[in-house]
C-alpha positions as CSV (number, residue, x, y, z in Angstrom):
1,X,-18.0,-3.8,-16.3
2,X,-14.8,-3.1,-14.5
3,X,-11.4,-3.8,-16.1
4,X,-8.4,-3.8,-13.8
5,X,-4.8,-4.5,-15.4
6,X,-1.3,-5.3,-14.0
7,X,0.9,-3.4,-16.2
8,X,4.6,-2.5,-17.0
9,X,6.7,-2.8,-19.7
10,X,9.5,-4.3,-17.7
11,X,10.0,-7.7,-16.4
12,X,10.3,-8.5,-12.5
13,X,8.6,-5.9,-10.9
14,X,6.2,-8.3,-9.1
15,X,3.5,-7.8,-11.5
16,X,2.4,-11.6,-11.4
17,X,3.2,-12.0,-7.7
18,X,0.9,-8.7,-6.5
19,X,-1.8,-9.9,-9.4
20,X,-2.0,-13.2,-6.8
21,X,-2.9,-11.5,-3.7
22,X,-4.9,-8.5,-5.8
23,X,-7.3,-11.4,-7.4
24,X,-7.5,-13.3,-4.3
25,X,-8.9,-10.6,-2.5
26,X,-11.0,-9.1,-5.4
27,X,-12.5,-12.2,-6.5
28,X,-13.0,-10.7,-10.2
29,X,-15.5,-12.8,-12.6
30,X,-12.6,-13.5,-15.1
31,X,-8.8,-13.7,-14.7
32,X,-7.0,-12.8,-17.9
33,X,-3.5,-14.0,-18.6
34,X,-1.5,-12.2,-21.4
35,X,2.3,-12.5,-20.0
36,X,4.2,-14.4,-22.3
37,X,5.4,-17.2,-19.6
38,X,1.7,-17.6,-18.4
39,X,2.7,-17.0,-14.7
40,X,-1.1,-16.7,-13.5
41,X,-2.3,-19.8,-15.6
42,X,0.8,-21.9,-14.3
43,X,0.1,-20.7,-10.4
44,X,-3.7,-21.1,-11.1
45,X,-2.7,-25.1,-11.0
46,X,-1.7,-25.0,-7.9
47,X,-4.8,-23.8,-6.1
48,X,-7.2,-26.3,-4.7
49,X,-9.6,-28.0,-7.1
50,X,-12.5,-26.2,-5.7
51,X,-10.7,-23.0,-6.0
52,X,-8.9,-22.3,-9.5
53,X,-9.8,-19.4,-10.8
54,X,-11.4,-18.9,-14.7
55,X,-8.4,-18.4,-16.7
56,X,-8.3,-17.5,-19.9
57,X,-4.9,-16.5,-21.9
58,X,-5.6,-14.9,-25.6
59,X,-2.6,-14.2,-28.7
60,X,-5.2,-12.3,-30.6
61,X,-5.9,-8.5,-30.4
62,X,-8.9,-9.0,-31.7
63,X,-10.4,-11.9,-29.7
64,X,-9.3,-10.3,-26.5
65,X,-10.9,-7.2,-27.4
66,X,-14.4,-9.1,-28.7
67,X,-14.3,-11.3,-25.1
68,X,-13.6,-7.9,-23.0
69,X,-16.5,-6.1,-24.7
70,X,-19.1,-8.9,-23.6
71,X,-18.1,-9.4,-20.4
72,X,-18.3,-5.3,-20.5
73,X,-21.7,-5.8,-21.5
74,X,-22.9,-8.8,-19.2
75,X,-21.4,-6.4,-15.9
76,X,-18.7,-8.7,-14.6
77,X,-15.2,-7.6,-13.4
78,X,-12.4,-8.4,-15.6
79,X,-8.2,-8.4,-14.1
80,X,-6.0,-8.6,-16.8
81,X,-2.1,-9.6,-15.9
82,X,0.0,-7.9,-19.0
83,X,3.4,-9.2,-19.6
84,X,6.4,-7.2,-18.8
85,X,7.3,-6.0,-22.7
86,X,5.5,-3.5,-24.8
87,X,3.1,-5.7,-26.6
88,X,0.3,-5.1,-28.9
89,X,-2.2,-7.0,-26.4
90,X,-0.7,-4.9,-23.6
91,X,-1.1,-1.5,-25.3
92,X,-4.7,-2.4,-25.5
93,X,-5.5,-3.8,-22.4
94,X,-4.5,-0.5,-21.0
95,X,-6.4,1.7,-23.3
96,X,-9.8,0.2,-22.4
97,X,-9.2,-0.5,-18.8
98,X,-10.7,1.3,-16.2
99,X,-7.9,0.9,-13.6
100,X,-4.3,0.0,-14.2
101,X,-1.9,-0.7,-11.7
102,X,1.5,-0.3,-12.0
103,X,4.0,-2.5,-9.5
104,X,7.3,-1.1,-8.6
105,X,9.9,-0.1,-6.4
106,X,12.3,2.7,-6.0
107,X,15.3,1.3,-7.2
108,X,18.0,2.8,-10.1
109,X,16.1,0.0,-12.6
110,X,13.0,0.0,-11.8
111,X,12.5,4.1,-11.8
112,X,14.4,3.6,-15.2
113,X,11.5,1.2,-16.1
114,X,8.7,3.6,-15.4
115,X,10.1,6.1,-17.1
116,X,10.3,4.0,-20.0
117,X,6.5,3.0,-19.2
118,X,5.4,6.8,-19.0
119,X,7.0,7.4,-22.3
120,X,4.8,4.1,-23.9
121,X,1.8,5.6,-21.7
122,X,2.3,8.7,-24.0
123,X,1.7,7.0,-26.7
124,X,-1.6,4.9,-26.1
125,X,-2.9,8.7,-25.2
126,X,-1.9,10.1,-28.3
127,X,-3.7,7.6,-30.0
128,X,-7.1,6.5,-28.2
129,X,-7.2,10.8,-27.7
130,X,-7.3,10.0,-23.7
131,X,-4.8,11.4,-21.3
132,X,-4.1,7.7,-19.5
133,X,-3.3,7.9,-15.4
134,X,-1.8,4.6,-14.1
135,X,-1.5,3.9,-10.3
136,X,2.0,2.8,-9.7
137,X,1.7,0.1,-6.3
138,X,5.1,-0.1,-4.4
139,X,5.9,-3.4,-4.0
140,X,8.9,-5.4,-2.4
141,X,10.6,-2.5,-0.2
142,X,11.6,-2.8,3.3
143,X,9.0,-3.0,5.2
144,X,10.1,-0.1,8.0
145,X,11.0,2.1,4.7
146,X,8.9,5.0,5.0
147,X,9.8,7.6,3.0
148,X,10.6,7.3,-1.1
149,X,11.3,10.5,-2.4
150,X,12.9,9.5,-6.0
151,X,9.9,7.2,-6.6
152,X,7.8,10.6,-5.0
153,X,9.9,12.9,-7.1
154,X,10.0,11.0,-10.6
155,X,6.3,10.3,-10.3
156,X,5.6,14.2,-9.7
157,X,7.0,14.5,-13.1
158,X,5.3,12.0,-14.7
159,X,2.1,12.9,-17.2
160,X,0.7,9.5,-17.0
161,X,0.9,8.0,-13.3
162,X,0.1,8.6,-9.6
163,X,1.8,6.5,-6.7
164,X,-0.5,4.3,-4.3
165,X,-0.7,5.7,-0.8
166,X,-0.9,1.8,0.4
167,X,1.8,-0.7,-0.4
168,X,3.1,-3.9,-0.5
169,X,6.5,-4.3,1.2
170,X,8.5,-7.2,1.0
171,X,7.5,-10.0,3.7
172,X,9.0,-13.5,4.4
173,X,7.4,-16.3,6.3
174,X,4.2,-18.3,6.9
175,X,2.5,-15.4,5.5
176,X,5.1,-13.9,3.0
177,X,4.3,-12.6,-0.3
178,X,6.3,-15.3,-2.3
179,X,5.4,-18.3,0.5
180,X,1.9,-18.3,-0.4
181,X,2.6,-18.8,-4.0
182,X,3.6,-22.3,-3.6
183,X,0.2,-22.8,-2.9
184,X,-1.4,-20.3,-6.1
185,X,-2.9,-18.6,-3.1
186,X,-2.9,-15.2,-2.0
187,X,-2.2,-13.6,1.6
188,X,-5.8,-13.4,2.4
189,X,-7.2,-16.8,1.6
190,X,-4.6,-19.0,3.6
191,X,-6.0,-19.6,7.3
192,X,-5.2,-16.8,9.9
193,X,-3.9,-14.7,6.4
194,X,-6.0,-11.6,6.5
195,X,-4.8,-11.1,9.9
196,X,-1.1,-11.5,9.0
197,X,0.7,-8.1,8.5
198,X,1.0,-8.8,4.7
199,X,-2.8,-9.6,4.8
200,X,-3.6,-6.3,6.1
201,X,-1.6,-4.2,3.9
202,X,-3.1,-5.8,1.4
203,X,-6.6,-5.2,2.3
204,X,-5.8,-1.3,2.5
205,X,-4.6,-1.5,-1.4
206,X,-7.6,-3.1,-2.1
207,X,-9.7,-0.9,-0.7
208,X,-8.0,2.2,-2.0
209,X,-8.3,0.4,-5.3
210,X,-12.3,-0.2,-4.9
211,X,-12.4,3.5,-3.8
212,X,-10.6,4.6,-7.0
213,X,-12.9,2.4,-9.1
214,X,-16.0,3.8,-7.1
215,X,-15.0,7.6,-7.7
216,X,-15.4,6.9,-11.8
217,X,-18.7,5.9,-11.6
């Protein structure tokens, strides 16, 4: 089984929006929503009836870990959207995930949030005896912006984070990352969405994620 988690202990970084698009392209067997706001669960209601995701929610750590172990034995792909806060549930998922995606941009408040999350990751690593490494996904950045020196400098100093090569810049219009949420669908699920700039960017991100997972097998 493979467990992919979108996690960050700061809210408003784009976890749920990013998750909708990643889930739409990755097509996991299970989607788990442990965000207190239940954004994925709510957006799932907007999807066409024939395309709704198998979304599950958990409030109990023991039940969550038991379900993940069960799906592990079944060889399933599980995607978990964590909440924008520090919690026992989030820490448990981060500890067992095969890949943790950390959506963020390079604004000062986001960089502060990443520094805080790095300390959380250090705590989890100490508890489980494994040096965790997560992958930061730049999102909500200007499409024409190519250089992110402050982000790169901070990631270089982090023990628990690496920066993905591909990113999801801010896109608007018919194939904007926010606009497609009106139907609860990811960009590449929309008609002609795969060929749009946002669709191409998303596919590159997913290809990078899949390559990372393959390298860890």
